[in-house]
C-alpha positions in Angstrom: -132.6 -98.0 38.9 -131.3 -98.8 35.4 -132.8 -95.6 34.2 -131.1 -93.6 36.9 -127.7 -95.1 36.0 -128.2 -94.3 32.3 -129.0 -90.7 33.3 -125.8 -90.5 35.4 -123.7 -91.9 32.6 -125.3 -89.4 30.2 -124.6 -86.6 32.6 -121.0 -87.7 33.0 -120.5 -87.8 29.2 -121.9 -84.3 28.9 -119.7 -83.1 31.8 -116.6 -84.8 30.2 -117.4 -83.3 26.8 -117.8 -79.8 28.4 -114.6 -80.3 30.3 -112.8 -81.3 27.1 -114.3 -78.4 25.2 -113.2 -76.1 28.0 -109.7 -77.5 27.9 -109.6 -77.2 24.1 -110.8 -73.6 24.4 -108.2 -72.8 26.9 -105.5 -74.5 24.7 -106.8 -72.5 21.7 -106.7 -69.3 23.7 -103.2 -70.2 24.9 -102.1 -71.0 21.3 -103.6 -67.7 20.2 -101.7 -65.9 22.9 -98.5 -67.7 22.0 -99.0 -66.8 18.3 -99.8 -63.2 19.3 -96.7 -63.1 21.4 -94.7 -64.6 18.5 -96.1 -62.0 16.1 -95.3 -59.2 18.5 -91.8 -60.6 19.0 -91.3 -60.9 15.2 -92.7 -57.4 14.7 -90.4 -56.1 17.5 -87.5 -58.0 15.9 -88.3 -56.7 12.4 -88.6 -53.2 13.8 -85.4 -53.5 15.7 -83.6 -54.8 12.6 -85.1 -52.0 10.5 -84.0 -49.5 13.2 -80.5 -51.0 13.3 -80.2 -50.9 9.5 -81.6 -47.4 9.3 -79.3 -46.4 12.1 -76.3 -47.8 10.2 -77.6 -46.3 6.9 -77.5 -42.8 8.6 -74.2 -43.4 10.3 -70.6 -42.9 9.3 -70.3 -46.7 8.9 -72.5 -46.6 5.8 -70.2 -44.0 4.2 -67.2 -46.2 5.0 -68.8 -49.3 3.5 -69.6 -47.3 0.3 -66.0 -46.2 0.2 -64.9 -49.9 0.3 -67.4 -50.8 -2.4 -66.1 -47.9 -4.6 -62.6 -49.2 -4.1 -63.7 -52.7 -5.2 -65.5 -51.2 -8.2 -62.3 -49.3 -9.2 -60.2 -52.5 -8.9 -62.9 -54.2 -11.1 -62.4 -51.3 -13.6 -58.6 -51.7 -13.7 -59.0 -55.5 -14.3 -61.3 -54.8 -17.3 -59.1 -52.1 -18.8 -55.5 -51.1 -18.2 -54.7 -54.4 -16.4 -56.7 -56.8 -18.4 -53.6 -58.9 -19.1 -51.3 -57.9 -16.3 -51.3 -57.3 -12.5 -52.4 -54.0 -11.2 -49.5 -51.8 -10.2 -49.0 -51.3 -6.4 -48.8 -47.5 -6.8 -52.2 -47.6 -8.6 -53.8 -49.4 -5.8 -52.3 -47.2 -3.1 -53.2 -44.1 -5.0 -56.8 -45.3 -5.3 -57.0 -46.0 -1.6 -55.6 -42.6 -0.8 -58.0 -40.8 -3.1 -61.1 -42.6 -1.9 -60.1 -42.5 1.8 -59.7 -38.7 1.5 -63.1 -38.4 -0.2 -64.8 -40.5 2.5 -63.2 -38.5 5.3 -64.5 -35.3 3.7 -68.0 -36.8 3.5 -67.8 -38.0 7.1 -67.2 -34.4 8.2 -70.7 -33.4 6.9 -73.8 -33.2 9.0 -75.8 -36.5 9.3 -78.4 -35.9 6.6 -75.9 -34.2 4.2 -73.4 -37.0 4.8 -75.9 -39.8 3.8 -77.1 -37.9 0.7 -73.6 -37.0 -0.4 -72.5 -40.6 0.1 -75.2 -41.9 -2.2 -74.6 -39.2 -4.8 -70.9 -39.8 -4.7 -71.5 -43.6 -5.2 -73.7 -42.9 -8.2 -71.4 -40.4 -9.9 -68.2 -42.4 -9.5 -70.0 -45.6 -10.5 -71.3 -43.9 -13.7 -67.8 -42.6 -14.4 -66.2 -46.0 -14.0 -68.9 -47.6 -16.1 -68.6 -45.0 -18.9 -64.8 -45.3 -18.9 -65.1 -49.1 -19.1 -67.4 -49.1 -22.0 -65.4 -46.5 -23.9 -62.2 -48.5 -23.2 -63.8 -51.5 -24.7 -64.6 -49.4 -27.8 -61.3 -47.6 -28.3 -58.8 -48.9 -25.7 -58.8 -45.4 -24.2 -60.8 -43.6 -21.5 -63.1 -40.6 -21.8 -61.9 -37.0 -21.8 -63.9 -34.0 -20.7 -63.0 -32.5 -24.2 -65.4 -35.1 -25.7 -68.4 -33.2 -24.5 -68.4 -31.5 -27.9 -68.9 -34.9 -29.4 -72.4 -35.2 -27.9 -73.7 -33.8 -31.2 -73.0 -37.3 -32.6 -74.9 -38.9 -29.8 -77.3 -40.9 -32.0 -74.4 -42.7 -33.7 -72.7 -43.3 -30.4 -75.9 -44.7 -28.9 -76.3 -47.2 -31.8 -73.0 -48.7 -30.8 -73.5 -49.0 -27.1 -75.6 -52.2 -27.0 -72.7 -54.1 -28.6 -70.2 -52.8 -26.1 -72.0 -53.2 -22.8 -71.2 -56.5 -21.0 -73.4 -58.2 -18.4 -70.7 -58.2 -15.8 -70.8 -54.4 -15.8 -74.0 -54.5 -13.7 -71.6 -54.9 -10.8 -71.0 -51.1 -11.0 -74.7 -50.5 -10.0 -75.9 -53.4 -7.8 -75.5 -51.5 -4.5 -77.1 -48.4 -6.0 -80.1 -50.4 -7.3 -80.5 -52.0 -3.8 -80.4 -48.6 -2.0 -82.9 -47.1 -4.5 -85.3 -50.0 -4.0 -85.1 -49.8 -0.2 -85.6 -46.0 -0.3 -88.6 -46.3 -2.7 -90.3 -49.0 -0.4 -89.5 -46.7 2.6 -87.6 -49.5 4.3 -84.8 -47.0 4.4 -85.2 -43.4 5.5 -82.8 -40.6 5.6 -82.9 -39.1 9.1 -83.1 -35.4 9.7 -80.2 -33.6 11.2 -79.1 -35.1 14.5 -78.1 -33.1 17.5 -74.4 -33.0 18.2 -72.3 -31.4 20.9 -69.5 -29.0 20.5 -66.9 -31.7 20.7 -68.4 -33.6 17.8 -68.7 -30.4 15.8 -65.0 -29.6 16.4 -63.9 -33.1 15.5 -65.9 -32.9 12.2 -64.5 -29.5 11.3 -60.9 -30.8 12.1 -61.5 -33.9 9.9 -62.9 -31.7 7.2 -60.0 -29.3 7.1 -57.4 -32.1 7.1 -59.3 -34.0 4.4 -59.6 -31.0 2.1 -55.9 -30.2 2.6 -55.0 -33.8 1.7 -57.4 -33.8 -1.2 -55.8 -30.8 -2.8 -52.3 -32.2 -2.1 -53.3 -35.5 -3.7 -54.7 -33.6 -6.7 -51.5 -31.7 -7.2 -49.5 -35.0 -6.9 -51.8 -36.7 -9.5 -51.5 -33.8 -12.0 -47.7 -33.8 -11.7 -47.6 -37.6 -12.2 -49.9 -37.4 -15.2 -47.5 -34.8 -16.8 -44.7 -37.4 -16.9 -46.6 -39.1 -19.7 -48.7 -36.4 -21.3 -49.7 -38.5 -24.3 -50.2 -41.9 -22.7 -53.5 -42.2 -20.9 -52.8 -45.7 -19.6 -49.7 -44.6 -17.9 -51.4 -41.6 -16.5 -54.0 -43.9 -14.9 -51.4 -46.2 -13.6 -49.4 -43.4 -12.0 -52.3 -41.2 -10.8 -55.3 -43.6 -10.8 -58.4 -43.2 -12.9 -59.6 -40.4 -10.7 -56.2 -38.6 -10.9 -56.4 -38.9 -14.7 -59.7 -37.2 -14.8 -58.6 -34.4 -12.5 -55.5 -33.9 -14.7 -57.7 -34.1 -17.9 -60.0 -31.4 -16.6 -57.0 -29.2 -15.7 -55.4 -29.8 -19.1 -58.7 -29.0 -21.0 -59.1 -25.8 -19.0 -55.5 -24.8 -19.6 -54.9 -26.5 -23.0 -52.2 -23.9 -24.1 -49.9 -25.3 -21.4 -49.8 -28.6 -23.2 -47.9 -27.0 -26.1 -44.1 -27.1 -25.8 -43.6 -24.6 -28.6 -45.1 -21.1 -28.6 -43.3 -19.7 -31.6 -42.9 -20.9 -35.2 -39.2 -20.2 -35.1 -38.5 -22.5 -32.1 -40.7 -25.2 -33.6 -39.0 -25.1 -37.1 -35.6 -25.3 -35.5 -36.3 -28.6 -33.8 -38.4 -29.8 -36.8 -35.5 -29.1 -39.2 -33.1 -30.9 -36.9 -35.4 -33.9 -36.7 -35.8 -34.1 -40.5 -32.0 -33.9 -40.9 -31.6 -36.9 -38.7 -34.3 -38.8 -40.7 -32.7 -37.8 -44.0 -29.3 -38.8 -42.9 -30.3 -42.2 -41.4 -33.3 -43.2 -43.5 -33.4 -40.9 -46.6 -32.2 -43.5 -49.1 -34.6 -45.7 -51.0 -34.3 -49.1 -52.6 -36.7 -48.0 -55.3 -36.4 -45.7 -58.2 -40.0 -44.3 -58.2 -39.5 -40.6 -57.8 -41.9 -38.8 -60.2 -43.4 -42.0 -61.6 -46.9 -40.8 -60.9 -46.5 -37.2 -62.1 -49.5 -36.2 -64.1 -51.5 -39.3 -63.3 -54.9 -39.4 -61.5 -54.8 -40.2 -57.8 -57.5 -41.9 -55.7 -57.0 -42.1 -51.9 -59.6 -44.5 -50.5 -60.1 -44.7 -46.7 -61.9 -47.9 -45.7 -64.1 -47.9 -42.6 -62.8 -50.1 -39.7 -60.9 -52.6 -42.0 -58.0 -54.1 -40.1 -55.2 -56.0 -41.8 -56.0 -59.4 -40.2 -58.9 -60.0 -42.6 -56.7 -59.6 -45.7 -55.9 -62.9 -47.4 -57.9 -64.9 -44.8 -60.7 -67.4 -45.2 -63.6 -68.5 -43.1 -65.5 -71.7 -43.8 -63.6 -72.1 -47.2 -64.4 -68.6 -48.5 -62.2 -65.5 -48.7 -63.4 -62.7 -46.4 -62.1 -60.0 -48.8 -61.5 -61.5 -52.3 -61.5 -58.2 -54.1 -59.1 -56.4 -51.8 -56.9 -59.5 -51.8 -56.7 -59.4 -55.6 -56.0 -55.7 -55.7 -53.3 -55.9 -53.0 -51.6 -59.0 -54.3 -51.4 -57.8 -57.9 -50.0 -54.4 -56.9 -48.2 -53.2 -53.8 -48.9 -54.9 -50.5 -48.3 -52.7 -47.5 -48.5 -55.2 -44.7 -47.6 -53.0 -41.7 -49.7 -49.8 -42.0 -50.6 -48.5 -38.5 -53.2 -46.0 -37.4 -52.2 -42.9 -35.5 -54.9 -42.7 -32.9 -57.1 -45.1 -30.9 -60.0 -43.0 -31.9 -62.1 -41.7 -34.8 -62.4 -41.7 -38.6 -61.8 -38.0 -38.5 -58.5 -38.5 -36.8 -57.4 -40.8 -39.6 -58.3 -38.3 -42.2 -56.4 -35.6 -40.3 -53.2 -37.7 -40.2 -53.4 -38.7 -43.9 -54.1 -35.2 -45.2 -51.7 -33.2 -42.9 -49.0 -35.6 -42.0 -49.5 -34.6 -38.3 -50.7 -36.5 -35.3 -54.4 -35.9 -34.5 -55.7 -34.3 -31.3 -57.5 -37.3 -30.0 -61.3 -37.7 -30.2 -61.8 -35.7 -33.4 -60.7 -32.4 -31.8 -58.5 -31.6 -34.8 -61.7 -31.4 -36.9 -64.1 -30.1 -34.4 -62.0 -27.5 -32.6 -58.9 -26.7 -34.7 -60.3 -26.8 -38.2 -59.6 -23.1 -38.8 -55.9 -23.6 -38.3 -53.5 -23.3 -41.2 -52.2 -26.8 -42.2 -49.8 -27.8 -45.0 -52.3 -30.3 -46.3 -52.2 -32.8 -49.1 -54.8 -31.0 -51.2 -52.7 -27.8 -51.3 -49.7 -30.0 -52.4 -51.7 -31.4 -55.3 -53.3 -28.1 -56.2 -49.8 -26.7 -56.6 -49.2 -29.4 -59.2 -52.4 -28.3 -61.1 -54.6 -31.2 -59.9 -58.3 -31.0 -59.5 -59.0 -31.8 -55.9 -62.0 -33.5 -54.4 -63.3 -35.1 -51.2 -66.2 -37.6 -51.0 -68.1 -39.1 -48.2 -71.6 -40.6 -47.8 -72.6 -38.6 -44.8 -73.7 -35.0 -44.3 -71.3 -32.2 -43.9 -72.0 -31.5 -40.2 -70.7 -34.9 -39.1 -67.2 -34.4 -37.8 -67.5 -30.8 -39.1 -66.2 -32.1 -42.5 -67.8 -29.4 -44.7 -66.0 -26.6 -42.8 -62.8 -28.6 -42.6 -62.5 -29.3 -46.3 -63.5 -25.7 -47.1 -60.6 -24.6 -45.0 -58.4 -27.0 -46.9 -59.7 -25.2 -50.0 -60.8 -28.5 -51.7 -62.3 -27.7 -55.1 -65.1 -30.3 -55.0 -66.6 -31.3 -51.7 -69.0 -34.2 -52.4 -71.1 -35.1 -49.3 -74.3 -37.0 -49.0 -76.6 -34.2 -50.2 -74.3 -33.9 -53.3 -75.3 -37.4 -54.5 -78.5 -37.9 -56.6 -79.3 -41.5 -55.5 -79.6 -41.9 -51.7 -82.0 -44.8 -51.8 -79.8 -47.2 -49.8 -78.3 -46.2 -46.5 -76.3 -48.5 -44.3 -75.9 -47.6 -40.7 -77.2 -44.2 -41.6 -74.5 -43.6 -44.3 -74.9 -43.8 -48.1 -74.1 -47.4 -48.9 -70.6 -48.0 -50.2 -72.0 -49.4 -53.5 -74.0 -46.2 -54.1 -71.1 -44.0 -53.0 -68.6 -45.7 -55.3 -70.9 -45.9 -58.3 -71.7 -42.2 -58.1 -68.2 -41.2 -57.2 -67.0 -42.6 -60.5 -69.6 -40.6 -62.4 -68.3 -37.4 -60.7 -64.6 -38.3 -61.4 -65.5 -38.6 -65.1 -66.5 -35.0 -65.1 -63.4 -33.6 -63.4 -60.5 -32.0 -65.3 -57.5 -34.3 -65.3 -55.3 -35.0 -63.5 -57.4 -35.2 -60.4 -56.9 -36.3 -56.8 -59.9 -37.6 -54.9 -60.0 -38.6 -51.2 -63.0 -41.0 -50.8 -64.2 -42.2 -47.4 -66.4 -45.4 -47.2 -68.7 -46.1 -44.3 -70.8 -49.3 -44.6 -68.4 -51.3 -42.4 -69.0 -48.9 -39.5 -69.6 -50.2 -36.0 -72.0 -51.7 -34.8 -71.5 -53.7 -38.1 -75.2 -54.8 -38.4 -75.4 -53.7 -42.0 -78.8 -52.1 -41.1 -80.3 -50.8 -44.3 -78.6 -53.2 -46.7 -81.4 -54.2 -49.1 -79.9 -57.3 -50.6 -78.2 -59.5 -48.0 -77.0 -61.9 -50.7 -74.2 -59.4 -51.3 -72.6 -60.9 -48.1 -71.0 -64.0 -49.6 -69.4 -65.6 -46.5 -70.8 -67.9 -43.8 -69.3 -66.9 -40.5 -70.4 -70.1 -38.8 -70.0 -70.2 -35.1 -69.5 -66.5 -35.0 -73.0 -65.8 -36.4 -74.8 -63.0 -34.5 -71.7 -62.1 -32.5 -70.0 -58.7 -32.7 -67.1 -60.3 -34.4 -69.4 -62.3 -36.8 -71.2 -59.0 -37.7 -67.8 -57.4 -38.3 -66.7 -60.1 -40.8 -70.0 -59.8 -42.7 -69.6 -55.9 -42.8 -66.1 -56.2 -44.1 -67.2 -58.8 -46.7 -69.9 -56.4 -47.9 -67.4 -53.5 -48.0 -65.1 -55.7 -50.1 -68.1 -56.5 -52.5 -68.6 -52.8 -52.9 -64.9 -52.2 -53.5 -65.1 -54.8 -56.3 -67.9 -52.7 -57.9 -65.8 -49.6 -57.6 -62.9 -51.2 -59.5 -65.2 -52.4 -62.2 -66.8 -49.0 -62.6 -63.3 -47.3 -62.8 -62.4 -49.8 -65.6 -65.6 -49.2 -67.5 -64.9 -45.4 -67.3 -61.3 -45.9 -68.5 -60.1 -44.5 -65.2 -58.4 -47.5 -63.7 -55.2 -48.3 -65.7 -53.6 -44.8 -65.5 -54.7 -44.0 -61.9 -52.7 -44.3 -58.7 -54.9 -45.8 -56.0 -54.0 -46.0 -52.3 -56.4 -47.7 -50.0 -56.2 -48.1 -46.2 -58.3 -48.9 -43.2 -59.0 -45.8 -41.0 -58.8 -47.5 -37.6 -59.6 -50.7 -35.7 -63.0 -52.3 -36.0 -62.7 -54.8 -33.1 -61.8 -54.2 -29.5 -58.3 -55.4 -28.6 -59.3 -58.5 -26.6 -62.6 -59.6 -28.2 -62.9 -63.3 -27.5 -64.2 -64.4 -30.8 -61.6 -62.4 -32.7 -58.8 -64.0 -30.6 -60.3 -67.4 -31.3 -60.1 -66.6 -35.0 -56.5 -65.2 -34.8 -55.3 -68.2 -32.8 -56.7 -70.4 -35.6 -54.2 -68.8 -37.9 -51.4 -68.4 -35.4 -51.3 -70.7 -32.4 -48.3 -68.8 -30.9 -50.2 -65.5 -30.6 -48.6 -63.3 -28.0 -50.0 -60.2 -26.2 -47.7 -58.1 -28.3 -49.2 -59.7 -31.4 -52.7 -58.8 -30.1 -51.8 -55.2 -29.5 -50.2 -54.8 -32.9 -53.2 -56.5 -34.5 -55.4 -53.8 -32.9 -53.5 -50.9 -34.6 -52.5 -52.5 -37.9 -54.9 -51.7 -40.7 -55.3 -53.0 -44.2 -53.3 -51.2 -46.9 -52.4 -51.5 -50.5 -51.4 -49.3 -53.4 -51.6 -49.4 -57.2 -49.0 -47.5 -59.3 -49.3 -48.0 -63.0 -46.4 -50.2 -64.2 -45.6 -51.6 -60.7 -46.7 -55.2 -59.9 -46.3 -57.7 -57.0 -44.3 -55.4 -54.7 -44.3 -55.8 -50.9 -43.5 -53.2 -48.3 -43.1 -54.9 -44.9 -41.6 -52.2 -42.8 -43.8 -50.1 -40.5 -45.6 -47.2 -42.1 -48.3 -44.9 -41.0 -50.9 -42.4 -42.1 -48.4 -39.6 -41.6 -46.4 -41.1 -44.5 -49.1 -40.7 -47.1 -48.5 -37.1 -48.0 -44.7 -37.4 -48.2 -45.1 -40.6 -50.3 -47.3 -38.8 -52.9 -44.9 -35.9 -52.9 -42.2 -38.4 -53.9 -44.3 -40.1 -56.5 -45.4 -36.9 -58.3 -42.1 -35.2 -57.6 -43.8 -32.4 -55.7 -43.0 -30.5 -52.5 -43.6 -32.5 -49.4 -44.0 -29.3 -47.3 -44.3 -29.6 -43.6 -44.7 -33.3 -42.8 -43.8 -35.4 -39.8 -44.1 -38.5 -41.9 -41.6 -39.9 -44.4 -41.8 -41.5 -47.9 -43.0 -45.1 -47.5 -40.4 -46.2 -50.1 -37.5 -44.8 -47.9 -35.8 -46.8 -45.2 -37.3 -45.3 -42.1 -38.2 -48.3 -40.0 -40.3 -47.0 -37.1 -43.7 -45.2 -36.6 -45.4 -43.6 -33.6 -48.9 -43.2 -32.3 -50.3 -40.2 -30.6 -50.5 -42.1 -27.3 -46.7 -42.8 -27.0 -46.7 -46.2 -28.6 -43.8 -47.0 -31.1 -43.6 -49.8 -33.7 -40.2 -50.6 -35.3 -39.2 -53.4 -37.6 -38.2 -55.5 -34.6 -39.5 -53.8 -31.4 -42.8 -52.5 -30.0 -42.9 -49.9 -27.2 -46.0 -49.8 -24.9 -44.7 -48.4 -21.6 -41.9 -51.0 -22.0 -40.0 -52.4 -24.9 -41.0 -55.8 -26.4 -39.6 -58.0 -29.1 -42.1 -58.4 -31.9 -40.8 -61.8 -32.8 -41.7 -63.5 -29.6 -43.5 -60.9 -27.5 -40.9 -61.0 -24.7 -40.1 -57.9 -22.7 -36.6 -56.4 -23.2 -34.2 -55.9 -20.4 -32.5 -52.7 -21.5 -29.5 -53.4 -19.3 -28.8 -56.6 -21.2 -28.7 -54.9 -24.6 -25.6 -53.8 -26.3 -24.8 -50.1 -26.0 -25.6 -49.3 -29.7 -29.0 -51.1 -29.5 -29.9 -49.4 -26.2 -29.1 -46.0 -27.7 -31.1 -46.9 -30.8 -34.2 -47.5 -28.6 -33.6 -44.3 -26.8 -33.4 -42.4 -30.1 -36.7 -44.0 -31.1 -38.4 -42.8 -27.9 -36.8 -39.3 -28.0 -37.8 -38.8 -31.7 -41.4 -39.9 -30.8 -41.7 -37.4 -28.0 -40.3 -34.7 -30.3 -42.8 -35.5 -33.1 -45.7 -35.4 -30.6 -44.5 -32.1 -29.1 -44.2 -30.5 -32.5 -47.6 -31.8 -33.7 -49.7 -30.8 -30.6 -48.0 -27.4 -30.6 -49.0 -26.8 -34.2 -52.6 -27.6 -33.4 -52.9 -25.7 -30.2 -51.0 -22.6 -31.2 -51.7 -22.6 -35.0 -48.0 -22.4 -35.7 -48.2 -23.0 -39.4 -50.3 -19.9 -40.1 
């Protein structure tokens, strides 16, 4: 009996265990089924999401979203360039919307596959355009021109500068493009083949296309007309016709460049030129100095210093002078504290202004495209006075076409890199300033006297890394918190350039060429971008009341000083420019100034102009509007006295006339 009960219990346990196992198996199967169902649901959901996204990607909605993103990118561009310190003009915003909306409508009229591909290509091209303009604006406070395609021959030098100009935030131009490319490469996104459409849809697309194309050409014409209102001011062209309108106008101008010239005959040009010079002679011809002919028969050295702005002169960092040798030279001789560059552009543009007393065609075009023109240049002026003429630069003759340019100027001695025996030290690819100056003096010793030599330095060239300098101890300053920044590198490059300048002066003295030689030195153009944060920090350390006008003037003001034997401790504080160099030397050697838009620096003319419609006077600055230099405040013209208002109008009218004359000479070769 007991045994029977035990068997029953054992059977019950087995039965229970089997039942539990059966239930567990059913639960496991149920769980697997649930998991399988969940997987299928997720797969279906993922597929649906992918289908929805692909459907959107191949729809008009995608094109519209890209249009909105391009608008936001364009606004981002304005905030980083023309509107960095001010609000964006309403007309600029509305014009941008009109242009992009028209483009998007044109794309929407295309067949499905073509529409998607064209949308992506348009996004890529316009994003690259905005990015390139942004980077170039950081470099030169200007935007690109199609005419610069001829500058691609200098691509290596340009590429060396790019890493220092590109900012992390500029990735925003390409985030959407990168995402699309990744999704296409992983095949998450697919461009569908042409979809079937009915005749009504085709008719609607054709209608939209025709209307869009018509509006596009109307907008283009409006943009070109607006850009013509300010032919020399790119910022105003962008504000009035948008960045896209500017480029459309720029292409049209480049293709029909002759139309930019106001004067087509020499007679008409000379009539207005003579009238302008009469006004200048009547109002500004007198001088407070009796220096006419003081330099006649003396040697002349014109020294152009790469990227050296005026704000480094007589300044210290961490207890040491940044430019001790330049400071000594300028303070002992003639300090010219308000020398301004003529172009937001290249070294070649500076050389052109200094040698011809004309405004340069921006981006080096005067040297690359118009070098065969006849110019009334400074070398001809000195040659007429029996001077030995020379030009020296530590780069090869092909760069900025200098060999051909100075041959056309009929310079007697053209000394370029392959003319120098010792090329063992190259900085940034150029012969180091120290080697240039040392060998330049040796060449000067061999010239018949009197001589004039135009020497161009290069070691303080952007990107200011001093790459190739063999002895870094020649940099004598500690830039402290600015170390390894673009600004810190700039200060170190300027300090080395100053060291080399000191060597130059010593070598001239050793060769008995210093005492009886007239020396003019000046920076060719800006080194730093206008709103570099470290530079602004440095400037505010010396001037806590820094205004936006101060910043803009700092950008275009370059170092300048002059030595005339017998003249000491003189200061010229009125605005002067590169255009004034040739007339000044004509005055000092009592020669013929020839055709010159500049005036003698020692005369009383108190304003200068740039080739982008900026004006600097002793008291005012014009940059689309008039500002007081003293405090940076904008001037309300209606509140000015009549005489003062007419004076500002005369400044503006004279500026436009000078630019019209200069560009006509270049385009139509009117001095031949």
